[in-house]
PDB file with SEQRES, HELIX, SHEET and CRYST1 records, atoms N, CA, C and O in Angstrom:
SEQRES   1 A   78  MET THR THR ALA ASN ASN SER ARG PRO LEU ASP VAL LEU          
SEQRES   2 A   78  ASP LYS ALA LYS GLY ASN LYS VAL ILE ILE LYS LEU LYS          
SEQRES   3 A   78  GLY GLY THR GLU VAL THR GLY LEU LEU GLN ALA PHE ASP          
SEQRES   4 A   78  LEU HIS LEU ASN ILE TRP LEU GLU GLY ALA GLU GLU ARG          
SEQRES   5 A   78  THR ALA ASP LYS THR ILE LYS LEU GLY SER THR LEU VAL          
SEQRES   6 A   78  ARG GLY ASP THR ILE ILE LEU ILE SER PRO ALA SER GLU          
HELIX    1 AA1 PRO A    9  LYS A   15  1                                   7    
HELIX    2 AA2 GLY A   67  THR A   69  5                                   3    
SHEET    1 AA1 5 THR A  57  VAL A  65  0                                        
SHEET    2 AA1 5 ILE A  44  ARG A  52 -1                                        
SHEET    3 AA1 5 GLU A  30  PHE A  38 -1                                        
SHEET    4 AA1 5 LYS A  20  LEU A  25 -1                                        
SHEET    5 AA1 5 ILE A  70  PRO A  75 -1                                        
CRYST1    1.000    1.000    1.000  90.00  90.00  90.00 P 1           1          
ATOM      1  N   MET A   1     -25.929   9.796   0.667  1.00  0.00           N  
ATOM      2  CA  MET A   1     -25.939   9.920  -0.760  1.00  0.00           C  
ATOM      3  C   MET A   1     -24.508   9.915  -1.341  1.00  0.00           C  
ATOM      4  O   MET A   1     -23.672  10.668  -0.841  1.00  0.00           O  
ATOM      5  N   THR A   2     -24.178   9.093  -2.385  1.00  0.00           N  
ATOM      6  CA  THR A   2     -22.795   9.041  -2.936  1.00  0.00           C  
ATOM      7  C   THR A   2     -22.886   9.696  -4.369  1.00  0.00           C  
ATOM      8  O   THR A   2     -23.799   9.460  -5.161  1.00  0.00           O  
ATOM      9  N   THR A   3     -21.872  10.514  -4.594  1.00  0.00           N  
ATOM     10  CA  THR A   3     -21.746  10.860  -6.019  1.00  0.00           C  
ATOM     11  C   THR A   3     -20.517  10.316  -6.616  1.00  0.00           C  
ATOM     12  O   THR A   3     -19.746   9.627  -5.950  1.00  0.00           O  
ATOM     13  N   ALA A   4     -20.293  10.629  -7.961  1.00  0.00           N  
ATOM     14  CA  ALA A   4     -19.161  10.019  -8.582  1.00  0.00           C  
ATOM     15  C   ALA A   4     -17.855  10.500  -8.032  1.00  0.00           C  
ATOM     16  O   ALA A   4     -16.884   9.747  -8.108  1.00  0.00           O  
ATOM     17  N   ASN A   5     -17.727  11.777  -7.440  1.00  0.00           N  
ATOM     18  CA  ASN A   5     -16.556  12.256  -6.861  1.00  0.00           C  
ATOM     19  C   ASN A   5     -16.408  11.960  -5.364  1.00  0.00           C  
ATOM     20  O   ASN A   5     -15.442  12.397  -4.738  1.00  0.00           O  
ATOM     21  N   ASN A   6     -17.356  11.223  -4.793  1.00  0.00           N  
ATOM     22  CA  ASN A   6     -17.341  10.970  -3.376  1.00  0.00           C  
ATOM     23  C   ASN A   6     -17.259   9.518  -3.252  1.00  0.00           C  
ATOM     24  O   ASN A   6     -18.295   8.915  -2.971  1.00  0.00           O  
ATOM     25  N   SER A   7     -16.145   8.855  -3.426  1.00  0.00           N  
ATOM     26  CA  SER A   7     -15.796   7.457  -3.202  1.00  0.00           C  
ATOM     27  C   SER A   7     -15.477   7.011  -1.884  1.00  0.00           C  
ATOM     28  O   SER A   7     -14.908   7.781  -1.111  1.00  0.00           O  
ATOM     29  N   ARG A   8     -15.806   5.763  -1.519  1.00  0.00           N  
ATOM     30  CA  ARG A   8     -15.386   5.258  -0.216  1.00  0.00           C  
ATOM     31  C   ARG A   8     -13.909   4.919  -0.287  1.00  0.00           C  
ATOM     32  O   ARG A   8     -13.367   4.624  -1.353  1.00  0.00           O  
ATOM     33  N   PRO A   9     -13.262   4.971   0.894  1.00  0.00           N  
ATOM     34  CA  PRO A   9     -11.720   4.644   0.888  1.00  0.00           C  
ATOM     35  C   PRO A   9     -11.414   3.228   0.210  1.00  0.00           C  
ATOM     36  O   PRO A   9     -10.482   3.156  -0.591  1.00  0.00           O  
ATOM     37  N   LEU A  10     -12.136   2.168   0.500  1.00  0.00           N  
ATOM     38  CA  LEU A  10     -11.890   0.967  -0.197  1.00  0.00           C  
ATOM     39  C   LEU A  10     -12.076   1.070  -1.582  1.00  0.00           C  
ATOM     40  O   LEU A  10     -11.310   0.412  -2.286  1.00  0.00           O  
ATOM     41  N   ASP A  11     -12.958   1.780  -2.133  1.00  0.00           N  
ATOM     42  CA  ASP A  11     -13.125   1.927  -3.594  1.00  0.00           C  
ATOM     43  C   ASP A  11     -11.994   2.547  -4.211  1.00  0.00           C  
ATOM     44  O   ASP A  11     -11.664   2.192  -5.343  1.00  0.00           O  
ATOM     45  N   VAL A  12     -11.320   3.495  -3.553  1.00  0.00           N  
ATOM     46  CA  VAL A  12     -10.176   4.349  -4.075  1.00  0.00           C  
ATOM     47  C   VAL A  12      -9.109   3.293  -4.071  1.00  0.00           C  
ATOM     48  O   VAL A  12      -8.454   3.149  -5.104  1.00  0.00           O  
ATOM     49  N   LEU A  13      -8.852   2.516  -3.000  1.00  0.00           N  
ATOM     50  CA  LEU A  13      -7.772   1.540  -2.920  1.00  0.00           C  
ATOM     51  C   LEU A  13      -7.962   0.454  -4.066  1.00  0.00           C  
ATOM     52  O   LEU A  13      -6.996   0.082  -4.732  1.00  0.00           O  
ATOM     53  N   ASP A  14      -9.191  -0.018  -4.261  1.00  0.00           N  
ATOM     54  CA  ASP A  14      -9.429  -0.972  -5.362  1.00  0.00           C  
ATOM     55  C   ASP A  14      -9.080  -0.475  -6.719  1.00  0.00           C  
ATOM     56  O   ASP A  14      -8.642  -1.272  -7.550  1.00  0.00           O  
ATOM     57  N   LYS A  15      -9.241   0.788  -7.008  1.00  0.00           N  
ATOM     58  CA  LYS A  15      -8.846   1.382  -8.228  1.00  0.00           C  
ATOM     59  C   LYS A  15      -7.330   1.502  -8.426  1.00  0.00           C  
ATOM     60  O   LYS A  15      -6.794   1.618  -9.528  1.00  0.00           O  
ATOM     61  N   ALA A  16      -6.721   1.462  -7.297  1.00  0.00           N  
ATOM     62  CA  ALA A  16      -5.174   1.512  -7.352  1.00  0.00           C  
ATOM     63  C   ALA A  16      -4.483   0.130  -7.627  1.00  0.00           C  
ATOM     64  O   ALA A  16      -3.260   0.043  -7.740  1.00  0.00           O  
ATOM     65  N   LYS A  17      -5.288  -0.896  -7.724  1.00  0.00           N  
ATOM     66  CA  LYS A  17      -4.758  -2.221  -8.016  1.00  0.00           C  
ATOM     67  C   LYS A  17      -3.894  -2.214  -9.248  1.00  0.00           C  
ATOM     68  O   LYS A  17      -4.255  -1.589 -10.245  1.00  0.00           O  
ATOM     69  N   GLY A  18      -2.826  -2.851  -9.215  1.00  0.00           N  
ATOM     70  CA  GLY A  18      -1.937  -2.870 -10.476  1.00  0.00           C  
ATOM     71  C   GLY A  18      -1.035  -1.681 -10.602  1.00  0.00           C  
ATOM     72  O   GLY A  18      -0.175  -1.639 -11.482  1.00  0.00           O  
ATOM     73  N   ASN A  19      -1.225  -0.665  -9.695  1.00  0.00           N  
ATOM     74  CA  ASN A  19      -0.337   0.483  -9.719  1.00  0.00           C  
ATOM     75  C   ASN A  19       0.649   0.467  -8.470  1.00  0.00           C  
ATOM     76  O   ASN A  19       0.396  -0.281  -7.525  1.00  0.00           O  
ATOM     77  N   LYS A  20       1.752   1.273  -8.460  1.00  0.00           N  
ATOM     78  CA  LYS A  20       2.644   1.336  -7.505  1.00  0.00           C  
ATOM     79  C   LYS A  20       2.097   2.124  -6.280  1.00  0.00           C  
ATOM     80  O   LYS A  20       1.491   3.170  -6.512  1.00  0.00           O  
ATOM     81  N   VAL A  21       2.257   1.719  -5.028  1.00  0.00           N  
ATOM     82  CA  VAL A  21       1.845   2.363  -3.844  1.00  0.00           C  
ATOM     83  C   VAL A  21       2.949   2.515  -2.803  1.00  0.00           C  
ATOM     84  O   VAL A  21       3.884   1.717  -2.743  1.00  0.00           O  
ATOM     85  N   ILE A  22       2.817   3.557  -1.986  1.00  0.00           N  
ATOM     86  CA  ILE A  22       3.792   3.730  -0.828  1.00  0.00           C  
ATOM     87  C   ILE A  22       2.961   3.412   0.417  1.00  0.00           C  
ATOM     88  O   ILE A  22       1.831   3.876   0.566  1.00  0.00           O  
ATOM     89  N   ILE A  23       3.578   2.575   1.343  1.00  0.00           N  
ATOM     90  CA  ILE A  23       2.844   2.250   2.482  1.00  0.00           C  
ATOM     91  C   ILE A  23       3.720   2.565   3.695  1.00  0.00           C  
ATOM     92  O   ILE A  23       4.796   1.996   3.881  1.00  0.00           O  
ATOM     93  N   LYS A  24       3.226   3.477   4.498  1.00  0.00           N  
ATOM     94  CA  LYS A  24       4.073   3.849   5.777  1.00  0.00           C  
ATOM     95  C   LYS A  24       3.663   2.998   6.920  1.00  0.00           C  
ATOM     96  O   LYS A  24       2.469   2.871   7.191  1.00  0.00           O  
ATOM     97  N   LEU A  25       4.586   2.414   7.597  1.00  0.00           N  
ATOM     98  CA  LEU A  25       4.207   1.565   8.694  1.00  0.00           C  
ATOM     99  C   LEU A  25       4.567   2.191  10.007  1.00  0.00           C  
ATOM    100  O   LEU A  25       5.293   3.185  10.035  1.00  0.00           O  
ATOM    101  N   LYS A  26       4.053   1.608  11.166  1.00  0.00           N  
ATOM    102  CA  LYS A  26       4.436   2.069  12.481  1.00  0.00           C  
ATOM    103  C   LYS A  26       5.819   1.738  12.697  1.00  0.00           C  
ATOM    104  O   LYS A  26       6.205   0.617  12.367  1.00  0.00           O  
ATOM    105  N   GLY A  27       6.695   2.645  13.257  1.00  0.00           N  
ATOM    106  CA  GLY A  27       8.045   2.514  13.451  1.00  0.00           C  
ATOM    107  C   GLY A  27       8.755   3.199  12.376  1.00  0.00           C  
ATOM    108  O   GLY A  27       9.984   3.199  12.432  1.00  0.00           O  
ATOM    109  N   GLY A  28       8.162   3.788  11.396  1.00  0.00           N  
ATOM    110  CA  GLY A  28       8.904   4.617  10.372  1.00  0.00           C  
ATOM    111  C   GLY A  28       9.289   3.974   9.161  1.00  0.00           C  
ATOM    112  O   GLY A  28       9.768   4.678   8.272  1.00  0.00           O  
ATOM    113  N   THR A  29       9.137   2.562   8.958  1.00  0.00           N  
ATOM    114  CA  THR A  29       9.436   1.829   7.774  1.00  0.00           C  
ATOM    115  C   THR A  29       8.443   2.218   6.676  1.00  0.00           C  
ATOM    116  O   THR A  29       7.254   2.436   6.907  1.00  0.00           O  
ATOM    117  N   GLU A  30       9.006   2.290   5.466  1.00  0.00           N  
ATOM    118  CA  GLU A  30       8.226   2.598   4.169  1.00  0.00           C  
ATOM    119  C   GLU A  30       8.320   1.376   3.361  1.00  0.00           C  
ATOM    120  O   GLU A  30       9.406   0.824   3.187  1.00  0.00           O  
ATOM    121  N   VAL A  31       7.179   0.914   2.841  1.00  0.00           N  
ATOM    122  CA  VAL A  31       7.272  -0.247   1.783  1.00  0.00           C  
ATOM    123  C   VAL A  31       6.471   0.300   0.569  1.00  0.00           C  
ATOM    124  O   VAL A  31       5.402   0.904   0.659  1.00  0.00           O  
ATOM    125  N   THR A  32       7.159  -0.007  -0.623  1.00  0.00           N  
ATOM    126  CA  THR A  32       6.628   0.326  -1.879  1.00  0.00           C  
ATOM    127  C   THR A  32       6.459  -0.895  -2.806  1.00  0.00           C  
ATOM    128  O   THR A  32       7.218  -1.851  -2.649  1.00  0.00           O  
ATOM    129  N   GLY A  33       5.545  -0.920  -3.727  1.00  0.00           N  
ATOM    130  CA  GLY A  33       5.355  -2.105  -4.618  1.00  0.00           C  
ATOM    131  C   GLY A  33       4.081  -1.891  -5.285  1.00  0.00           C  
ATOM    132  O   GLY A  33       3.321  -0.963  -5.010  1.00  0.00           O  
ATOM    133  N   LEU A  34       3.846  -2.885  -6.275  1.00  0.00           N  
ATOM    134  CA  LEU A  34       2.577  -2.860  -6.981  1.00  0.00           C  
ATOM    135  C   LEU A  34       1.482  -3.606  -6.207  1.00  0.00           C  
ATOM    136  O   LEU A  34       1.559  -4.777  -5.835  1.00  0.00           O  
ATOM    137  N   LEU A  35       0.469  -2.782  -6.019  1.00  0.00           N  
ATOM    138  CA  LEU A  35      -0.718  -3.396  -5.266  1.00  0.00           C  
ATOM    139  C   LEU A  35      -1.436  -4.375  -6.078  1.00  0.00           C  
ATOM    140  O   LEU A  35      -1.893  -4.108  -7.190  1.00  0.00           O  
ATOM    141  N   GLN A  36      -1.533  -5.566  -5.480  1.00  0.00           N  
ATOM    142  CA  GLN A  36      -2.189  -6.668  -6.129  1.00  0.00           C  
ATOM    143  C   GLN A  36      -3.606  -6.912  -5.640  1.00  0.00           C  
ATOM    144  O   GLN A  36      -4.552  -7.106  -6.403  1.00  0.00           O  
ATOM    145  N   ALA A  37      -3.690  -6.888  -4.297  1.00  0.00           N  
ATOM    146  CA  ALA A  37      -4.994  -7.281  -3.567  1.00  0.00           C  
ATOM    147  C   ALA A  37      -4.899  -6.774  -2.085  1.00  0.00           C  
ATOM    148  O   ALA A  37      -3.846  -6.452  -1.536  1.00  0.00           O  
ATOM    149  N   PHE A  38      -6.082  -6.749  -1.541  1.00  0.00           N  
ATOM    150  CA  PHE A  38      -6.271  -6.327  -0.117  1.00  0.00           C  
ATOM    151  C   PHE A  38      -7.534  -6.887   0.341  1.00  0.00           C  
ATOM    152  O   PHE A  38      -8.407  -7.272  -0.436  1.00  0.00           O  
ATOM    153  N   ASP A  39      -7.636  -6.936   1.769  1.00  0.00           N  
ATOM    154  CA  ASP A  39      -8.945  -7.396   2.332  1.00  0.00           C  
ATOM    155  C   ASP A  39      -9.538  -6.334   3.260  1.00  0.00           C  
ATOM    156  O   ASP A  39      -8.988  -5.234   3.323  1.00  0.00           O  
ATOM    157  N   LEU A  40     -10.636  -6.602   3.988  1.00  0.00           N  
ATOM    158  CA  LEU A  40     -11.249  -5.619   4.775  1.00  0.00           C  
ATOM    159  C   LEU A  40     -10.442  -5.252   6.043  1.00  0.00           C  
ATOM    160  O   LEU A  40     -10.761  -4.270   6.713  1.00  0.00           O  
ATOM    161  N   HIS A  41      -9.452  -6.001   6.353  1.00  0.00           N  
ATOM    162  CA  HIS A  41      -8.494  -5.675   7.496  1.00  0.00           C  
ATOM    163  C   HIS A  41      -7.351  -4.854   6.969  1.00  0.00           C  
ATOM    164  O   HIS A  41      -6.461  -4.498   7.742  1.00  0.00           O  
ATOM    165  N   LEU A  42      -7.326  -4.531   5.682  1.00  0.00           N  
ATOM    166  CA  LEU A  42      -6.221  -3.814   5.021  1.00  0.00           C  
ATOM    167  C   LEU A  42      -5.012  -4.544   5.016  1.00  0.00           C  
ATOM    168  O   LEU A  42      -3.962  -3.902   5.055  1.00  0.00           O  
ATOM    169  N   ASN A  43      -4.977  -5.885   4.970  1.00  0.00           N  
ATOM    170  CA  ASN A  43      -3.858  -6.601   4.709  1.00  0.00           C  
ATOM    171  C   ASN A  43      -3.551  -6.453   3.261  1.00  0.00           C  
ATOM    172  O   ASN A  43      -4.451  -6.644   2.443  1.00  0.00           O  
ATOM    173  N   ILE A  44      -2.367  -6.132   2.884  1.00  0.00           N  
ATOM    174  CA  ILE A  44      -2.090  -5.694   1.520  1.00  0.00           C  
ATOM    175  C   ILE A  44      -1.085  -6.640   0.934  1.00  0.00           C  
ATOM    176  O   ILE A  44      -0.143  -7.042   1.616  1.00  0.00           O  
ATOM    177  N   TRP A  45      -1.262  -7.008  -0.322  1.00  0.00           N  
ATOM    178  CA  TRP A  45      -0.448  -7.963  -1.092  1.00  0.00           C  
ATOM    179  C   TRP A  45       0.313  -7.087  -2.084  1.00  0.00           C  
ATOM    180  O   TRP A  45      -0.352  -6.374  -2.835  1.00  0.00           O  
ATOM    181  N   LEU A  46       1.631  -7.073  -2.157  1.00  0.00           N  
ATOM    182  CA  LEU A  46       2.392  -6.225  -3.072  1.00  0.00           C  
ATOM    183  C   LEU A  46       3.208  -7.185  -3.880  1.00  0.00           C  
ATOM    184  O   LEU A  46       3.550  -8.270  -3.410  1.00  0.00           O  
ATOM    185  N   GLU A  47       3.523  -6.803  -5.083  1.00  0.00           N  
ATOM    186  CA  GLU A  47       4.505  -7.540  -5.900  1.00  0.00           C  
ATOM    187  C   GLU A  47       5.724  -6.617  -6.133  1.00  0.00           C  
ATOM    188  O   GLU A  47       5.482  -5.410  -6.166  1.00  0.00           O  
ATOM    189  N   GLY A  48       6.976  -7.014  -6.297  1.00  0.00           N  
ATOM    190  CA  GLY A  48       8.106  -6.221  -6.415  1.00  0.00           C  
ATOM    191  C   GLY A  48       8.216  -5.197  -5.295  1.00  0.00           C  
ATOM    192  O   GLY A  48       8.463  -4.009  -5.505  1.00  0.00           O  
ATOM    193  N   ALA A  49       8.023  -5.716  -4.121  1.00  0.00           N  
ATOM    194  CA  ALA A  49       8.070  -4.719  -2.953  1.00  0.00           C  
ATOM    195  C   ALA A  49       9.451  -4.448  -2.471  1.00  0.00           C  
ATOM    196  O   ALA A  49      10.328  -5.305  -2.585  1.00  0.00           O  
ATOM    197  N   GLU A  50       9.677  -3.264  -1.926  1.00  0.00           N  
ATOM    198  CA  GLU A  50      10.939  -2.893  -1.406  1.00  0.00           C  
ATOM    199  C   GLU A  50      10.676  -2.160  -0.039  1.00  0.00           C  
ATOM    200  O   GLU A  50       9.785  -1.319   0.084  1.00  0.00           O  
ATOM    201  N   GLU A  51      11.478  -2.524   0.931  1.00  0.00           N  
ATOM    202  CA  GLU A  51      11.340  -1.938   2.258  1.00  0.00           C  
ATOM    203  C   GLU A  51      12.450  -0.805   2.301  1.00  0.00           C  
ATOM    204  O   GLU A  51      13.586  -1.007   1.872  1.00  0.00           O  
ATOM    205  N   ARG A  52      12.037   0.413   2.853  1.00  0.00           N  
ATOM    206  CA  ARG A  52      12.959   1.542   2.843  1.00  0.00           C  
ATOM    207  C   ARG A  52      12.938   1.977   4.377  1.00  0.00           C  
ATOM    208  O   ARG A  52      11.880   2.183   4.971  1.00  0.00           O  
ATOM    209  N   THR A  53      14.123   2.093   4.936  1.00  0.00           N  
ATOM    210  CA  THR A  53      14.328   2.727   6.179  1.00  0.00           C  
ATOM    211  C   THR A  53      15.248   3.960   5.933  1.00  0.00           C  
ATOM    212  O   THR A  53      15.634   4.274   4.807  1.00  0.00           O  
ATOM    213  N   ALA A  54      15.550   4.594   7.001  1.00  0.00           N  
ATOM    214  CA  ALA A  54      16.488   5.854   6.838  1.00  0.00           C  
ATOM    215  C   ALA A  54      17.723   5.603   6.206  1.00  0.00           C  
ATOM    216  O   ALA A  54      18.250   6.486   5.528  1.00  0.00           O  
ATOM    217  N   ASP A  55      18.307   4.349   6.373  1.00  0.00           N  
ATOM    218  CA  ASP A  55      19.620   4.084   5.836  1.00  0.00           C  
ATOM    219  C   ASP A  55      19.889   3.014   4.903  1.00  0.00           C  
ATOM    220  O   ASP A  55      21.019   2.811   4.460  1.00  0.00           O  
ATOM    221  N   LYS A  56      18.815   2.281   4.575  1.00  0.00           N  
ATOM    222  CA  LYS A  56      18.880   1.195   3.521  1.00  0.00           C  
ATOM    223  C   LYS A  56      17.692   0.859   2.884  1.00  0.00           C  
ATOM    224  O   LYS A  56      16.617   1.221   3.363  1.00  0.00           O  
ATOM    225  N   THR A  57      17.770   0.107   1.699  1.00  0.00           N  
ATOM    226  CA  THR A  57      16.638  -0.400   0.951  1.00  0.00           C  
ATOM    227  C   THR A  57      16.734  -1.894   0.848  1.00  0.00           C  
ATOM    228  O   THR A  57      17.841  -2.380   0.616  1.00  0.00           O  
ATOM    229  N   ILE A  58      15.759  -2.622   0.987  1.00  0.00           N  
ATOM    230  CA  ILE A  58      15.760  -4.089   0.917  1.00  0.00           C  
ATOM    231  C   ILE A  58      14.688  -4.584  -0.010  1.00  0.00           C  
ATOM    232  O   ILE A  58      13.516  -4.262   0.185  1.00  0.00           O  
ATOM    233  N   LYS A  59      15.059  -5.388  -1.058  1.00  0.00           N  
ATOM    234  CA  LYS A  59      14.134  -5.857  -1.950  1.00  0.00           C  
ATOM    235  C   LYS A  59      13.453  -7.032  -1.410  1.00  0.00           C  
ATOM    236  O   LYS A  59      14.120  -8.007  -1.063  1.00  0.00           O  
ATOM    237  N   LEU A  60      12.098  -7.021  -1.305  1.00  0.00           N  
ATOM    238  CA  LEU A  60      11.379  -8.077  -0.694  1.00  0.00           C  
ATOM    239  C   LEU A  60      10.584  -8.921  -1.642  1.00  0.00           C  
ATOM    240  O   LEU A  60      10.172  -9.996  -1.206  1.00  0.00           O  
ATOM    241  N   GLY A  61      10.313  -8.588  -2.867  1.00  0.00           N  
ATOM    242  CA  GLY A  61       9.592  -9.313  -3.866  1.00  0.00           C  
ATOM    243  C   GLY A  61       8.177  -9.412  -3.546  1.00  0.00           C  
ATOM    244  O   GLY A  61       7.582  -8.371  -3.266  1.00  0.00           O  
ATOM    245  N   SER A  62       7.555 -10.528  -3.548  1.00  0.00           N  
ATOM    246  CA  SER A  62       6.096 -10.723  -3.307  1.00  0.00           C  
ATOM    247  C   SER A  62       5.982 -10.586  -1.770  1.00  0.00           C  
ATOM    248  O   SER A  62       6.726 -11.266  -1.062  1.00  0.00           O  
ATOM    249  N   THR A  63       5.067  -9.721  -1.213  1.00  0.00           N  
ATOM    250  CA  THR A  63       4.970  -9.401   0.115  1.00  0.00           C  
ATOM    251  C   THR A  63       3.562  -9.193   0.609  1.00  0.00           C  
ATOM    252  O   THR A  63       2.761  -8.581  -0.097  1.00  0.00           O  
ATOM    253  N   LEU A  64       3.230  -9.661   1.757  1.00  0.00           N  
ATOM    254  CA  LEU A  64       1.969  -9.348   2.496  1.00  0.00           C  
ATOM    255  C   LEU A  64       2.359  -8.413   3.590  1.00  0.00           C  
ATOM    256  O   LEU A  64       3.270  -8.670   4.378  1.00  0.00           O  
ATOM    257  N   VAL A  65       1.630  -7.295   3.621  1.00  0.00           N  
ATOM    258  CA  VAL A  65       1.806  -6.332   4.815  1.00  0.00           C  
ATOM    259  C   VAL A  65       0.513  -6.336   5.592  1.00  0.00           C  
ATOM    260  O   VAL A  65      -0.587  -6.099   5.092  1.00  0.00           O  
ATOM    261  N   ARG A  66       0.739  -6.626   6.857  1.00  0.00           N  
ATOM    262  CA  ARG A  66      -0.336  -6.820   7.798  1.00  0.00           C  
ATOM    263  C   ARG A  66      -1.084  -5.570   8.048  1.00  0.00           C  
ATOM    264  O   ARG A  66      -0.401  -4.626   8.442  1.00  0.00           O  
ATOM    265  N   GLY A  67      -2.328  -5.381   7.901  1.00  0.00           N  
ATOM    266  CA  GLY A  67      -3.120  -4.201   8.052  1.00  0.00           C  
ATOM    267  C   GLY A  67      -3.076  -3.438   9.343  1.00  0.00           C  
ATOM    268  O   GLY A  67      -3.353  -2.239   9.359  1.00  0.00           O  
ATOM    269  N   ASP A  68      -2.735  -4.097  10.426  1.00  0.00           N  
ATOM    270  CA  ASP A  68      -2.631  -3.346  11.634  1.00  0.00           C  
ATOM    271  C   ASP A  68      -1.344  -2.714  11.988  1.00  0.00           C  
ATOM    272  O   ASP A  68      -1.142  -2.151  13.064  1.00  0.00           O  
ATOM    273  N   THR A  69      -0.367  -2.849  10.908  1.00  0.00           N  
ATOM    274  CA  THR A  69       0.908  -2.127  11.084  1.00  0.00           C  
ATOM    275  C   THR A  69       1.007  -0.925  10.215  1.00  0.00           C  
ATOM    276  O   THR A  69       2.016  -0.220  10.213  1.00  0.00           O  
ATOM    277  N   ILE A  70      -0.161  -0.658   9.387  1.00  0.00           N  
ATOM    278  CA  ILE A  70      -0.157   0.359   8.400  1.00  0.00           C  
ATOM    279  C   ILE A  70      -0.570   1.730   9.004  1.00  0.00           C  
ATOM    280  O   ILE A  70      -1.498   1.769   9.813  1.00  0.00           O  
ATOM    281  N   ILE A  71       0.069   2.813   8.648  1.00  0.00           N  
ATOM    282  CA  ILE A  71      -0.334   4.144   9.136  1.00  0.00           C  
ATOM    283  C   ILE A  71      -1.056   4.738   7.965  1.00  0.00           C  
ATOM    284  O   ILE A  71      -2.157   5.261   8.137  1.00  0.00           O  
ATOM    285  N   LEU A  72      -0.469   4.683   6.729  1.00  0.00           N  
ATOM    286  CA  LEU A  72      -1.120   5.307   5.623  1.00  0.00           C  
ATOM    287  C   LEU A  72      -0.706   4.546   4.268  1.00  0.00           C  
ATOM    288  O   LEU A  72       0.340   3.899   4.220  1.00  0.00           O  
ATOM    289  N   ILE A  73      -1.539   4.649   3.213  1.00  0.00           N  
ATOM    290  CA  ILE A  73      -1.276   4.095   1.896  1.00  0.00           C  
ATOM    291  C   ILE A  73      -1.486   5.222   0.889  1.00  0.00           C  
ATOM    292  O   ILE A  73      -2.506   5.910   0.939  1.00  0.00           O  
ATOM    293  N   SER A  74      -0.536   5.421  -0.022  1.00  0.00           N  
ATOM    294  CA  SER A  74      -0.729   6.505  -0.998  1.00  0.00           C  
ATOM    295  C   SER A  74      -0.199   6.019  -2.424  1.00  0.00           C  
ATOM    296  O   SER A  74       0.754   5.242  -2.483  1.00  0.00           O  
ATOM    297  N   PRO A  75      -0.765   6.440  -3.444  1.00  0.00           N  
ATOM    298  CA  PRO A  75      -0.217   6.122  -4.734  1.00  0.00           C  
ATOM    299  C   PRO A  75       1.118   6.739  -4.822  1.00  0.00           C  
ATOM    300  O   PRO A  75       1.349   7.824  -4.288  1.00  0.00           O  
ATOM    301  N   ALA A  76       2.012   6.069  -5.489  1.00  0.00           N  
ATOM    302  CA  ALA A  76       3.482   6.463  -5.787  1.00  0.00           C  
ATOM    303  C   ALA A  76       3.425   7.382  -6.990  1.00  0.00           C  
ATOM    304  O   ALA A  76       2.727   7.117  -7.969  1.00  0.00           O  
ATOM    305  N   SER A  77       4.205   8.509  -6.890  1.00  0.00           N  
ATOM    306  CA  SER A  77       4.316   9.313  -8.190  1.00  0.00           C  
ATOM    307  C   SER A  77       5.405   8.645  -8.899  1.00  0.00           C  
ATOM    308  O   SER A  77       6.369   8.245  -8.246  1.00  0.00           O  
ATOM    309  N   GLU A  78       5.355   8.478 -10.193  1.00  0.00           N  
ATOM    310  CA  GLU A  78       6.321   7.941 -11.126  1.00  0.00           C  
ATOM    311  C   GLU A  78       7.451   8.850 -11.512  1.00  0.00           C  
ATOM    312  O   GLU A  78       8.312   8.463 -12.302  1.00  0.00           O  
TER     313      GLU A  78                                                      
END                                                                             
């Protein structure tokens, strides 16, 4: 039984479309950008993406992040 407060993970991700998200990847890299789309494998399409490591930030622009490299996805605080 599903209630309004009990959403499935993909429903929550769908509601985040158009908003900035933070994606942590295997190996410690962090990617941020505006969530445009995703599929059932959690391949993520971002616009205005930036890759952040411990010592640098790289602007990526339009980017596809492969789902099997993702550890977590979180809304970014503005």
